[in-house]
C-alpha positions as CSV (number, residue, x, y, z in Angstrom):
1,M,3.6,1.2,25.7
2,S,4.6,-0.5,22.5
3,A,6.2,1.0,19.4
4,G,2.9,0.5,17.5
5,W,1.0,2.7,19.9
6,L,3.7,5.3,19.8
7,L,3.6,5.3,16.0
8,L,-0.2,5.7,16.1
9,F,-0.1,8.5,18.6
10,F,2.6,10.4,16.7
11,L,1.0,9.8,13.3
12,P,-0.3,13.4,13.1
13,F,3.1,14.8,13.8
14,L,4.8,12.5,11.2
15,L,2.1,13.5,8.6
16,S,2.5,17.2,9.4
17,L,6.2,16.9,8.4
18,L,5.0,16.8,4.8
19,G,3.9,20.4,5.2
20,K,6.0,23.4,4.7
21,A,5.1,25.7,7.6
22,P,6.5,25.1,11.1
23,M,3.3,26.0,13.0
24,P,1.4,22.7,12.0
25,W,4.5,20.8,13.1
26,L,4.4,22.3,16.6
27,L,0.6,22.0,16.9
28,C,0.6,18.4,15.8
29,F,3.5,17.6,18.1
30,V,1.6,19.1,21.1
31,T,-1.6,17.2,20.2
32,S,0.4,14.0,19.8
33,L,1.9,14.5,23.2
34,L,-1.5,15.3,24.7
35,S,-3.0,12.2,23.2
36,M,-0.2,10.0,24.5
37,L,-0.5,11.5,28.0
38,M,-4.3,11.3,28.0
39,S,-4.4,7.6,26.8
40,V,-4.4,6.4,30.4
41,Q,-8.1,6.8,30.4
42,P,-10.0,4.9,27.7
43,G,-11.3,7.2,25.0
44,A,-9.7,10.3,26.3
45,A,-7.0,10.5,23.6
46,V,-9.5,10.6,20.7
47,L,-10.1,14.4,20.6
48,P,-6.5,15.6,20.6
49,W,-5.5,12.8,18.1
50,G,-8.4,13.7,15.8
51,L,-7.5,17.4,16.0
52,G,-3.9,16.7,15.2
53,M,-4.9,14.6,12.2
54,V,-7.1,17.4,10.9
55,I,-4.3,19.9,11.2
56,A,-1.8,17.5,9.6
57,V,-4.1,16.6,6.7
58,I,-4.8,20.2,5.9
59,S,-1.1,21.1,6.1
60,A,-0.1,18.1,3.8
61,S,-2.8,18.8,1.3
62,E,-1.8,22.5,1.1
63,R,1.8,21.5,0.4
64,I,0.7,19.0,-2.3
65,R,-1.6,21.6,-3.8
66,A,1.3,24.2,-3.9
67,V,3.7,21.7,-5.4
68,F,1.4,20.4,-8.1
69,G,-0.4,23.7,-8.8
70,R,-4.0,22.6,-8.5
């Protein structure tokens, strides 16, 4: 597995680091691990990766909203 694939699989976790709460970090780390482990079968990693991206985007947007006061 190349570094590009690992970066893609752990993108939700890296994006969740923008958030403030520790629970999205843990959830995104678990979903990233699941997507990496399930990537053996074609298309099996889409659901955990997508769920991790949704959690990470919500966490990051809440942090941005809290910082800029919108």
